[in-house]
C-alpha positions in Angstrom: -19.6 -35.9 -23.0 -18.0 -32.7 -24.9 -21.1 -30.7 -23.5 -20.5 -32.0 -19.8 -17.0 -31.0 -19.9 -17.8 -27.6 -21.1 -20.3 -26.9 -18.3 -17.7 -28.4 -15.7 -15.2 -25.8 -17.2 -17.5 -22.8 -17.1 -18.6 -23.8 -13.5 -14.8 -23.7 -12.5 -14.4 -20.4 -14.3 -17.2 -18.9 -12.5 -16.1 -20.4 -9.1 -12.9 -19.0 -9.4 -14.1 -15.7 -10.3 -16.6 -15.6 -7.4 -13.7 -16.7 -5.2 -11.4 -13.9 -6.5 -14.2 -11.2 -5.9 -14.6 -12.6 -2.4 -11.1 -12.3 -1.6 -10.7 -8.6 -2.9 -13.6 -7.6 -0.6 -12.2 -9.3 2.3 -8.8 -7.2 1.8 -10.9 -4.2 2.0 -12.2 -5.1 5.3 -8.9 -5.4 6.8 -8.4 -2.5 9.3 -5.4 0.0 8.7 -2.7 -1.3 11.0 -0.8 2.4 11.1 -1.8 5.8 11.8 -0.7 9.1 10.3 2.2 9.7 13.0 3.6 6.2 12.2 3.2 6.7 8.4 5.0 10.0 9.0 8.0 8.3 10.7 8.3 5.6 8.5 8.7 8.0 5.5 11.3 9.8 7.7 13.2 6.6 8.4 13.0 5.5 4.8 14.1 8.6 3.3 16.8 9.0 6.0 15.6 12.4 7.3 13.9 14.1 10.2 10.1 13.7 10.5 9.6 17.6 10.8 11.0 17.7 7.2 7.8 16.4 5.9 4.2 17.5 5.7 1.0 15.5 5.3 -0.4 16.4 1.7 -4.3 15.9 2.0 -4.7 16.9 -1.6 -2.4 14.0 -3.0 -3.9 12.0 -0.1 -7.2 12.1 -1.6 -6.0 11.0 -5.0 -4.3 8.2 -3.4 -6.6 6.9 -0.9 -6.0 5.0 1.3 -2.5 5.7 1.4 -0.8 8.5 3.6 0.9 11.0 1.5 3.6 13.2 2.5 5.7 16.1 0.8 9.1 16.9 1.4 9.4 20.4 2.9 13.1 21.2 2.3 13.1 24.9 1.7 16.1 24.8 -0.8 16.9 22.4 -3.5 20.5 22.6 -2.2 19.5 21.3 1.5 18.0 18.1 0.1 15.7 16.0 -2.0 12.3 17.3 -2.5 9.4 14.9 -3.4 6.2 13.3 -2.5 5.8 10.0 -0.6 3.0 7.6 0.1 2.8 4.9 2.9 0.5 1.8 2.7 -1.6 1.9 5.7 -1.5 -2.0 6.2 2.1 -2.9 5.5 4.1 0.2 6.0 5.5 0.1 2.7 7.0 3.5 1.7 6.6 4.7 -1.9 8.2 7.7 -3.6 5.7 9.1 -6.1 8.4 10.3 -8.4 9.6 7.3 -10.0 7.2 4.9 -8.4 9.4 2.5 -6.3 9.6 1.5 -2.6 12.0 3.1 -0.1 13.8 0.7 2.2 15.9 1.2 5.1 16.8 -0.9 8.0 14.8 1.3 10.5 11.7 1.3 8.4 12.1 -2.6 7.6 12.2 -3.1 11.5 9.1 -0.9 12.0 7.4 -2.9 9.3 8.1 -6.2 11.0 6.6 -4.9 14.1 3.6 -3.6 12.1 3.1 -7.2 10.8 2.9 -8.6 14.1 -0.4 -7.0 14.3 -2.2 -8.9 11.8 -4.5 -11.9 12.7 -3.7 -15.3 11.2 -6.6 -14.6 8.6 -5.4 -11.1 7.8 -1.7 -12.6 7.1 -3.2 -14.7 4.3 -4.0 -11.3 2.7 -0.5 -9.6 3.6 1.1 -10.5 0.1 -1.5 -8.9 -1.8 -1.6 -5.9 0.5 2.2 -5.4 0.1 1.8 -5.3 -3.7 -0.6 -2.3 -3.7 1.1 0.6 -4.9 -0.2 4.3 -5.0 -1.3 6.1 -8.2 2.2 7.3 -9.1 1.8 5.8 -12.6 -0.9 4.5 -15.2 -1.2 1.5 -13.1 -4.0 1.5 -10.6 -3.6 -1.5 -8.2 -5.8 0.0 -5.5 -8.8 -1.2 -7.6 -8.1 -4.4 -6.0 -9.4 -3.3 -2.6 -12.5 -1.4 -4.0 -10.9 2.0 -3.7 
């Protein structure tokens, strides 16, 4: 009797593990919902700046794949904030890489709601997981969840 219960418990654990692995791989198959231009506009909107004040940072983007990464191009510190920002290519969430937190504005939130409308019903099941992803701005590497 104890042996049967142990075998059932092992079978349940293995089943949950396989299900978890399958879900992660399915998330990696969801196509990106935004392009580089949309990501740039989201950064500008979230930071309350103009899009021409940011530049795409290909070096940091390689480190933070699949996120889009932008650098603030303020020429002088007294003219505004300088920093690096990453945009989730599925949800449009904008992260500041200095401090590792999401930037939110009413304008960017409205755009993110529009992006969400492009998800299929199956993809929406993964939306919460995709929204929790964050760039490599600290020791936590949540991108492993998607196989990156």
